[in-house]
C-alpha positions in Angstrom: 0.0 0.0 0.0 2.8 2.4 0.6 3.8 2.3 -3.0 0.3 3.2 -4.2 0.3 6.3 -1.9 3.7 7.5 -3.3 2.4 7.2 -6.9 -0.6 9.3 -6.0 1.5 12.1 -4.6 3.5 12.9 -7.8 0.3 13.0 -9.8 -1.1 15.4 -7.3 2.0 17.6 -7.6 1.8 17.6 -11.4 -1.9 18.6 -11.2 -1.0 21.4 -8.8 1.8 22.6 -11.2 -0.4 22.6 -14.3 -2.6 25.7 -13.3 0.6 27.6 -12.4 2.0 26.9 -15.9 -1.2 28.1 -17.5 -0.9 31.4 -15.6 2.6 31.9 -16.9 1.4 31.4 -20.5 -1.5 33.9 -20.0 0.8 36.7 -18.7 3.0 37.0 -21.8 -0.1 36.9 -24.0 -1.4 39.9 -22.1 1.9 41.8 -22.6 1.7 41.1 -26.3 -1.7 42.6 -26.5 -0.4 45.7 -24.7 2.5 46.0 -27.2 0.3 45.9 -30.3 -1.0 49.4 -30.0 2.5 50.7 -29.4 3.6 48.9 -32.6 0.9 50.6 -34.5 2.1 54.0 -33.2 5.6 53.2 -34.3 4.4 52.2 -37.8 2.7 55.6 -38.1 5.9 57.4 -37.1 7.9 55.4 -39.6 6.0 57.0 -42.6 8.0 60.0 -43.7 7.5 62.6 -46.3 10.1 62.5 -49.1 12.7 65.2 -49.1 11.6 68.0 -51.5 15.1 68.6 -52.7 15.3 65.0 -53.9 12.0 65.3 -55.7 13.0 68.4 -57.6 13.5 67.6 -61.3 17.1 67.8 -62.6 18.3 68.0 -66.2 20.6 65.2 -67.4 23.2 66.3 -70.0 23.5 64.8 -73.5 25.8 61.9 -72.5 23.5 60.7 -69.7 20.4 61.6 -71.7 21.4 59.0 -74.3 20.8 56.3 -71.6 17.9 57.7 -69.4 16.3 60.3 -71.7 16.6 64.0 -72.1 13.6 65.1 -70.1 14.1 66.6 -66.6 13.3 64.1 -63.8 14.0 63.7 -60.1 17.3 62.0 -59.1 15.5 58.9 -57.9 13.8 58.4 -61.3 17.1 58.9 -63.2 18.8 56.3 -61.0 15.8 54.0 -61.6 16.0 54.4 -65.3 19.7 53.8 -65.2 19.2 50.5 -63.3 16.5 49.5 -65.8 19.0 50.1 -68.6 21.7 48.1 -66.8 19.3 45.1 -66.1 17.8 45.2 -69.6 21.3 44.9 -71.2 22.7 42.5 -68.6 25.5 44.8 -67.6 25.6 43.8 -63.9 28.6 41.6 -63.2 27.6 38.0 -62.7 30.3 37.3 -60.0 30.0 40.5 -58.0 26.6 42.0 -58.3 27.8 45.3 -56.9 29.8 46.0 -60.1 28.5 47.3 -63.3 30.2 46.5 -66.6 29.9 49.4 -69.0 28.9 49.3 -72.6 29.7 52.1 -75.0 26.9 54.4 -73.8 27.8 53.9 -70.1 31.5 54.2 -70.7 30.9 57.9 -71.6 28.8 58.3 -68.4 31.5 56.5 -66.3 34.3 58.6 -67.6 35.8 55.8 -69.8 35.9 53.2 -67.0 35.0 49.6 -68.1 33.7 48.6 -64.7 32.5 50.6 -61.6 30.8 49.8 -58.4 27.2 50.7 -57.8 28.3 53.3 -55.2 30.8 54.9 -57.5 28.2 54.9 -60.3 26.0 57.4 -58.4 28.9 59.7 -57.9 29.8 59.6 -61.6 26.2 60.1 -62.7 25.9 63.2 -60.5 28.6 64.8 -62.7 26.2 64.6 -65.6 23.2 66.2 -63.9 22.5 70.0 -63.6 19.9 71.4 -61.3 
């Protein structure tokens, strides 16, 4: 009989621990519900207005105009058109995607360089833009 009594006690302990475990699960769920409105406020703050200076149309010169067009456009649009040209003609380096291999039109924009990095490209393109 002593063995039966000892088996009943661990079962009673497990039953007693189960409600405590449920309370621990409910507490973090309540915290998540409190954090949700704060996350919505952070998402509203994350929306920013674009910088008006970057939205101002700029005029590409004749060399850059051969690639992206001669009409004035914001800097972001010029960069987008340049990337469209690069992807359309497969000029992105296959081994290192950060490098652009220049064709004849882009060599003039890049100052005669055969290959430039994407970061250097924006610097070189800015030389062909007038405000």
